[in-house]
C-alpha positions in Angstrom: -0.1 0.1 0.0 1.3 3.5 -0.9 1.6 5.9 1.7 -0.3 9.2 1.3 2.8 11.3 1.9 4.5 9.3 -1.1 1.3 9.6 -3.1 1.4 13.2 -2.7 5.2 13.4 -3.7 4.6 11.4 -6.8 1.6 13.5 -8.0 3.8 16.7 -7.6 6.5 15.1 -9.4 4.1 14.0 -12.1 2.8 17.4 -12.6 6.1 18.8 -12.9 6.8 16.3 -15.7 3.5 17.1 -17.2 4.4 20.9 -17.4 7.9 20.3 -18.7 6.6 17.7 -21.3 3.8 19.8 -22.6 5.9 23.2 -22.8 5.4 24.9 -26.0 8.7 25.0 -28.3 10.5 28.2 -27.5 8.6 28.7 -24.2 11.1 29.9 -21.4 10.0 28.3 -18.2 11.6 30.6 -15.6 15.0 29.4 -16.2 18.3 31.2 -16.2 19.4 32.7 -19.4 21.4 30.4 -21.7 25.1 31.4 -22.4 26.0 31.4 -26.1 28.7 33.0 -28.4 28.4 34.4 -31.8 31.7 34.7 -33.5 31.9 37.5 -36.1 34.1 37.3 -39.3 35.7 40.8 -38.6 36.2 43.3 -36.0 33.3 45.5 -34.7 31.7 47.7 -37.3 28.3 48.5 -38.9 28.7 45.0 -40.9 27.3 43.3 -37.7 24.7 46.2 -36.8 21.9 43.7 -36.4 23.5 41.5 -33.8 24.4 44.7 -31.7 20.7 46.0 -32.1 19.4 42.6 -30.9 21.6 42.7 -27.8 20.7 46.4 -27.0 17.1 46.1 -27.7 16.8 43.3 -25.7 15.7 40.8 -28.1 18.2 38.1 -27.1 17.2 38.3 -23.5 13.4 37.9 -24.3 14.4 34.7 -26.2 16.0 33.5 -23.0 19.6 34.0 -24.4 22.7 35.8 -22.9 25.0 36.3 -25.9 28.4 37.3 -26.3 29.3 38.9 -29.6 32.9 38.1 -30.2 34.9 40.1 -32.8 37.6 38.4 -34.9 41.2 38.8 -35.2 42.6 39.5 -38.8 43.2 36.1 -40.4 41.1 34.2 -38.1 38.5 31.6 -39.3 35.1 31.8 -37.8 34.2 28.3 -39.1 36.9 26.7 -37.3 36.1 28.4 -34.0 32.5 27.3 -34.3 33.5 23.6 -35.2 35.8 23.4 -32.1 33.0 24.6 -29.9 34.4 28.1 -29.1 31.4 29.5 -30.3 27.8 28.2 -31.1 27.0 30.6 -34.0 29.1 32.4 -36.6 29.0 34.7 -39.8 30.5 33.4 -42.8 30.6 33.6 -46.7 29.4 31.7 -49.3 32.6 29.5 -48.9 30.4 27.7 -46.1 29.1 25.3 -49.1 32.8 24.5 -49.7 33.3 23.8 -46.1 30.2 21.5 -46.1 31.8 19.6 -48.9 35.1 19.1 -47.0 33.1 17.5 -44.1 32.3 20.4 -41.9 28.8 19.9 -40.6 27.8 23.6 -41.0 24.4 24.9 -41.5 23.3 28.2 -42.8 20.5 29.7 -40.7 20.0 33.1 -42.5 21.4 35.2 -45.2 22.0 38.8 -44.2 23.5 40.2 -47.5 21.5 39.3 -50.6 24.6 40.4 -52.7 28.1 39.5 -51.5 30.2 42.8 -50.8 33.5 41.2 -51.9 35.5 42.9 -54.6 39.0 43.3 -56.0 40.6 46.8 -55.7 43.5 47.8 -57.9 45.8 50.8 -58.4 44.6 52.9 -61.4 48.3 53.7 -62.1 49.3 50.2 -62.2 48.7 49.3 -65.8 45.6 47.1 -64.8 42.6 47.8 -66.6 41.0 44.4 -66.7 40.8 41.6 -64.2 42.9 39.7 -66.8 45.8 42.0 -66.2 46.1 40.7 -62.5 48.1 37.6 -63.8 51.7 37.9 -62.5 50.6 40.9 -60.3 51.1 41.3 -56.5 47.5 40.7 -54.9 46.4 40.3 -51.2 43.6 37.9 -50.8 41.8 37.3 -47.6 40.8 34.0 -46.5 37.3 32.6 -47.2 37.3 34.6 -50.3 36.7 31.7 -52.6 34.0 33.5 -54.7 36.9 35.9 -55.9 38.8 32.8 -56.9 35.8 31.5 -58.7 35.6 34.9 -60.4 39.2 34.7 -61.5 38.7 31.3 -62.9 35.4 32.2 -64.7 37.4 35.1 -66.4 40.2 32.6 -67.4 42.7 34.0 -64.7 44.5 31.1 -63.1 44.8 32.0 -59.1 48.1 30.5 -59.0 49.4 32.9 -61.7 48.9 35.7 -59.0 51.6 36.8 -56.7 49.8 36.1 -53.5 50.5 38.0 -50.3 49.0 37.5 -46.9 46.3 40.1 -46.5 47.1 42.9 -44.1 43.7 44.4 -44.1 45.4 47.8 -44.3 44.4 50.0 -47.5 47.8 51.7 -47.0 49.6 48.8 -48.8 47.6 49.6 -51.8 48.1 53.3 -51.4 51.9 52.8 -50.9 52.4 50.5 -53.9 53.6 47.4 -51.8 50.9 45.6 -53.8 49.0 46.1 -56.9 45.6 44.8 -55.8 43.5 43.7 -52.6 40.3 41.8 -51.9 38.1 44.3 -50.1 34.6 45.0 -49.0 32.6 47.4 -51.2 31.4 49.0 -48.0 34.8 49.2 -46.3 38.2 50.0 -48.0 36.9 52.2 -50.9 35.9 55.0 -48.1 39.5 55.3 -47.2 40.7 55.3 -50.7 38.2 58.1 -51.8 39.1 60.0 -48.6 42.8 59.8 -49.7 41.6 61.0 -53.2 43.5 57.8 -54.3 42.6 56.6 -58.1 41.6 53.0 -58.1 39.7 50.4 -60.0 36.9 48.2 -58.8 36.5 44.7 -60.2 33.3 43.0 -59.0 32.3 39.2 -59.4 28.9 40.3 -60.4 30.2 41.7 -63.8 30.8 37.8 -64.6 27.5 36.5 -63.2 28.9 35.4 -60.0 26.3 37.0 -57.6 26.7 35.0 -54.3 25.0 35.6 -51.0 27.2 37.2 -48.2 27.7 37.4 -44.5 25.6 34.1 -43.7 24.5 33.3 -40.1 25.4 29.8 -39.4 25.8 27.1 -36.9 26.3 23.3 -36.7 24.2 20.2 -36.9 25.1 19.3 -33.4 23.7 22.6 -32.2 20.3 22.1 -34.1 20.1 18.6 -32.9 20.8 19.2 -29.3 19.2 22.7 -28.9 16.5 23.2 -31.7 14.7 25.7 -29.5 17.7 27.7 -28.8 18.7 27.8 -32.5 15.2 29.0 -33.6 15.2 31.8 -30.8 18.5 33.0 -31.6 17.7 33.1 -35.4 14.6 35.1 -34.8 16.0 37.6 -32.3 18.9 38.2 -34.7 16.9 39.0 -37.7 14.6 41.2 -35.4 17.8 43.0 -34.6 18.8 43.3 -38.2 15.3 44.8 -39.1 15.8 47.5 -36.2 19.4 48.4 -37.3 18.4 49.1 -40.9 15.8 51.4 -39.9 17.7 53.2 -37.3 21.4 53.5 -38.7 22.4 56.6 -36.7 21.2 55.2 -33.3 23.1 52.0 -34.2 26.3 53.9 -35.1 26.3 55.8 -31.8 25.6 52.4 -30.2 28.8 51.0 -31.9 30.9 53.9 -30.9 29.7 53.7 -27.3 29.9 50.0 -26.6 32.4 48.5 -29.2 35.1 51.1 -29.6 36.1 53.9 -32.0 38.1 52.1 -34.3 36.1 53.8 -37.1 34.6 57.4 -36.9 30.8 58.0 -37.2 31.0 59.2 -40.7 32.5 55.9 -41.8 29.8 53.8 -39.8 27.2 55.9 -41.6 29.0 55.3 -45.0 28.9 51.6 -44.4 25.3 51.7 -43.4 24.3 53.4 -46.6 26.4 51.2 -48.8 24.9 48.1 -47.2 21.4 48.8 -48.3 21.8 47.9 -51.9 23.4 44.8 -50.8 20.8 43.7 -48.1 18.0 45.3 -50.0 15.7 45.3 -46.7 12.8 47.0 -48.4 12.5 44.5 -51.3 13.5 41.2 -49.5 12.9 40.1 -46.0 16.0 40.0 -44.0 17.5 36.6 -43.6 15.5 35.1 -46.5 17.4 32.6 -48.6 16.4 30.7 -51.9 17.4 27.1 -52.1 17.5 27.6 -55.7 19.9 30.6 -55.3 22.3 28.3 -53.2 22.0 25.6 -55.9 23.1 28.1 -58.3 26.0 29.0 -56.0 27.2 25.3 -55.7 26.8 24.8 -59.6 29.0 27.6 -60.3 31.7 26.5 -57.9 31.2 22.8 -59.5 31.7 24.3 -63.0 34.8 25.6 -61.9 36.1 22.3 -60.4 35.6 23.5 -56.8 32.8 21.2 -55.9 31.6 17.9 -57.3 28.7 18.1 -59.9 25.3 18.1 -58.3 26.8 18.5 -54.9 23.7 17.9 -52.3 22.6 20.6 -50.4 20.5 18.3 -48.0 21.0 19.4 -44.3 23.0 22.5 -45.3 20.0 24.9 -45.2 18.1 25.6 -42.2 14.3 25.2 -42.6 10.9 24.4 -41.1 11.9 20.6 -41.2 14.7 21.2 -39.0 12.5 23.1 -36.5 9.9 20.6 -36.1 12.0 18.1 -34.3 11.0 17.3 -30.5 12.4 19.7 -27.9 14.6 18.4 -25.2 12.0 19.4 -22.4 9.5 17.3 -24.2 11.9 14.3 -24.1 12.8 14.5 -20.7 9.1 14.8 -19.7 8.5 11.5 -21.5 11.3 9.7 -19.9 10.1 10.6 -16.4 6.5 9.8 -17.0 8.0 6.4 -18.2 9.4 5.9 -14.9 6.2 6.6 -13.1 4.1 4.4 -15.4 3.6 1.5 -13.1 1.9 3.8 -10.6 0.2 6.1 -13.0 -0.5 3.9 -15.9 -3.8 5.5 -17.0 -2.4 9.0 -16.6 0.6 8.1 -18.8 -1.7 6.7 -21.5 -3.6 10.2 -21.4 -0.3 12.3 -21.6 0.9 10.0 -24.5 -2.3 10.7 -26.5 -1.8 14.5 -25.5 1.8 14.3 -26.8 0.8 12.7 -30.1 -1.9 15.5 -30.5 0.9 18.0 -29.6 3.2 16.6 -32.3 0.7 16.5 -34.9 -0.4 20.1 -34.0 3.4 21.2 -34.3 3.6 19.4 -37.5 0.5 21.3 -38.9 1.8 24.4 -37.6 5.1 23.9 -39.4 3.2 23.2 -42.6 1.0 26.4 -42.2 4.2 28.5 -41.6 5.8 27.0 -44.7 2.7 28.0 -46.7 2.6 31.4 -45.2 6.2 31.7 -46.3 5.5 30.7 -49.7 2.6 33.1 -49.9 5.0 35.9 -48.5 7.6 35.1 -51.2 4.8 35.2 -53.9 3.5 38.6 -52.5 7.0 39.9 -52.4 7.6 38.9 -56.0 4.2 40.2 -57.1 5.1 43.6 -55.7 8.2 44.0 -57.7 7.6 41.8 -60.9 5.3 42.5 -63.9 2.7 39.7 -64.0 2.6 39.5 -67.7 6.3 39.1 -68.7 7.8 38.1 -65.6 10.3 41.2 -65.7 10.7 43.8 -63.1 8.3 46.4 -62.8 8.6 50.2 -62.7 8.5 50.4 -58.8 11.6 48.2 -58.7 13.4 50.2 -61.3 12.6 53.5 -59.2 13.9 51.7 -56.1 17.2 50.3 -57.8 18.5 52.5 -60.7 19.7 55.4 -58.5 21.6 52.6 -56.6 23.0 51.3 -59.5 24.3 54.7 -60.8 25.8 55.3 -57.3 27.8 52.1 -57.5 29.0 52.8 -61.0 30.1 56.3 -59.6 32.2 54.7 -56.9 33.6 52.0 -59.0 34.3 54.2 -62.0 32.5 51.8 -64.3 30.0 52.8 -67.1 26.3 52.0 -67.0 23.6 52.2 -69.9 20.0 52.7 -69.8 17.8 51.7 -72.6 14.2 52.8 -73.4 12.5 50.5 -75.6 9.1 50.5 -77.4 7.1 48.4 -79.6 6.3 49.8 -83.0 2.6 50.1 -84.0 1.5 48.0 -81.1 -2.0 49.9 -81.0 -2.6 48.3 -84.5 -1.6 44.8 -83.2 -4.2 45.4 -80.4 -6.8 46.9 -82.8 -6.2 44.1 -85.5 -5.8 41.0 -83.5 -7.2 42.0 -80.0 -5.5 42.6 -76.8 -5.0 38.9 -75.9 -2.6 38.9 -79.1 -0.9 41.9 -77.8 -0.2 40.2 -74.6 1.4 37.5 -76.5 3.7 39.9 -78.2 4.7 41.5 -74.8 5.4 38.0 -73.4 7.4 37.2 -76.4 9.7 40.2 -76.2 10.1 39.6 -72.4 11.2 36.0 -73.0 13.7 37.2 -75.6 15.3 39.7 -73.1 15.5 37.1 -70.2 17.3 34.6 -72.6 20.1 36.7 -73.5 20.4 39.0 -70.5 23.3 38.7 -67.7 22.6 38.1 -64.2 23.2 41.7 -63.1 21.1 43.2 -65.8 17.9 45.0 -64.6 15.0 44.3 -67.2 11.7 46.3 -66.5 8.3 46.5 -68.2 8.0 50.5 -67.7 4.5 50.6 -68.8 2.3 49.5 -71.6 4.4 48.5 -74.4 7.4 50.4 -73.1 10.4 48.7 -71.5 13.4 50.1 -69.5 16.7 48.2 -69.4 19.7 48.8 -67.2 23.2 47.3 -67.9 25.6 47.8 -65.3 29.4 47.9 -66.2 28.5 48.2 -69.8 29.6 51.3 -72.0 27.3 52.9 -74.8 28.9 51.1 -77.8 28.3 47.7 -76.2 24.8 48.4 -75.2 24.0 49.6 -78.7 25.4 46.5 -80.2 23.4 44.2 -77.7 20.1 46.1 -78.2 20.4 46.1 -81.9 21.3 42.4 -81.9 17.8 41.9 -79.8 16.1 44.1 -82.4 17.2 41.9 -85.3 16.1 38.6 -83.4 12.8 40.1 -82.5 12.1 41.4 -85.8 12.8 38.1 -87.4 10.6 36.3 -84.7 7.3 34.8 -85.9 4.7 35.1 -83.0 1.7 32.9 -83.3 -1.6 33.5 -81.7 -4.5 31.3 -82.7 -4.7 31.2 -86.3 -2.5 34.3 -86.8 1.0 34.8 -87.3 2.5 38.2 -86.4 5.9 39.7 -86.8 6.5 42.9 -84.6 9.5 45.2 -84.4 10.9 47.5 -81.6 12.6 50.9 -81.4 15.1 51.9 -78.9 17.2 54.5 -77.5 20.3 54.3 -75.3 21.9 56.7 -72.8 25.0 56.0 -70.9 26.4 57.1 -67.5 28.4 59.3 -67.2 28.3 60.8 -70.6 24.6 61.5 -70.8 23.8 62.2 -67.3 24.8 61.5 -63.6 21.2 60.8 -62.3 18.4 58.6 -62.8 16.0 61.1 -64.3 18.6 62.6 -66.7 19.4 59.2 -68.1 16.0 58.0 -68.5 14.8 61.5 -70.1 17.8 61.3 -72.6 17.2 57.6 -73.5 13.5 58.5 -74.1 14.6 61.3 -76.2 16.7 59.0 -78.1 13.7 56.4 -78.5 11.5 59.2 -79.9 14.3 60.1 -82.6 14.3 56.3 -83.6 10.5 56.5 -84.0 10.8 59.7 -86.1 13.5 58.3 -88.3 11.2 55.2 -89.4 11.2 53.0 -86.3 12.6 49.5 -86.0 16.1 50.9 -85.2 18.2 51.8 -82.1 19.6 55.4 -81.6 22.0 56.8 -79.1 21.3 59.7 -76.7 22.7 63.1 -77.7 25.6 64.3 -75.3 24.0 67.2 -73.4 25.7 70.7 -74.0 28.2 71.6 -71.4 
């Protein structure tokens, strides 16, 4: 016979087990903060603003975490430090996929930079006018800059042909002529070179179609397996911090100076913040979002250059809802303790087991709903910046990005061309064959433009039958030749709609930065004037903008 005191003690223990077992994922049950370390990939600066904001705004504490944000020393490797257990989380580049191939059990939790800031900078007076001229030159390359090696290989430059120096991370080495080129962040070193009025050239992998993610938040498989709730909480709090930081740059710049040292001045931090907007694109893409297809593309580019095996599997490399759905450690502990009491409380244990099954099903349903909501969010984001008929970008996207592209061309000393393109006699097509036939013509032109475009090009349906195209790093003559080739292809294309066959032409006007203007409105206005001239001269032709009078 069980004594009343023992029965009461067992009941209390059972209630504790039940409370622990049924705790919702992510719920903090009055426990002390869990200590974790975030290993940065560089020293404190605005590049890591979101993590500082999450700390300062209390997002980490709300998530039950006490986070140490640890800066990196020059040349250190955040992946190694996380794998060795010195930190639970880290910030890494797209080289993480190469580390995964080498056996490192790293998992990407979120993408912060939608476009990598890694570039190569060279002295303008060194005789280097293209990336091909780097062969045989003195170059400083930092570790984890594999995408720059991919860029060189893509351009036919063998990395072993470079005279590689250990990176000092001092722009002074380029200024003094100790080296001819350095790897750099577009948000960082150019600031100091411009302040010194030093002439330099910028070579970006994006010009060769290598547009990789940058500054990815990552952890390990072990951390996800043993602490799934902690991983989800840390990721969510970090992304909240990034949202806050990108909307309050001046406040975060002051925070960095106050709490993390004055290695850089306030003007530098705010410059860095401005440069990061076009890389993170917080108003176009949800911070943290990563597209599995984009990672597939990154892996395929590495594979095409012999840096990864073909069809390298990304299974387990990208964090997703399926990883979040695992049972929490609290639930497992509760089940074990309930099993020990099963002999006494068999009937209660059966009920708890049923409840747990329902809970797991509910969790699975919630994960499914979250995944569907995420898919809906992505579709809505795309609808906000895409033309529904042609699949090209819309005018809103152009308005938000063209000025940023011009600013980047100004910094890098690169040309940029803007094209205004309009279908000839389009009203007659609609009047003769009907608007559905006109839509078929628009879709056909959109498909042609997408087929022959580079990855960095911006192709927009500007309105009606008018299109606006932006070609970064392309001078006027090259843009004219390219658009004229499109014109020839399109005029020869037979477009079928029902029983009808149509052949349609277009006219175009091309303006180039900096010859025809230094700002968005100037370039569009002069490209549009050139388009009008092409129409006036007989249509089905491409005209260059006139150089404005001084």
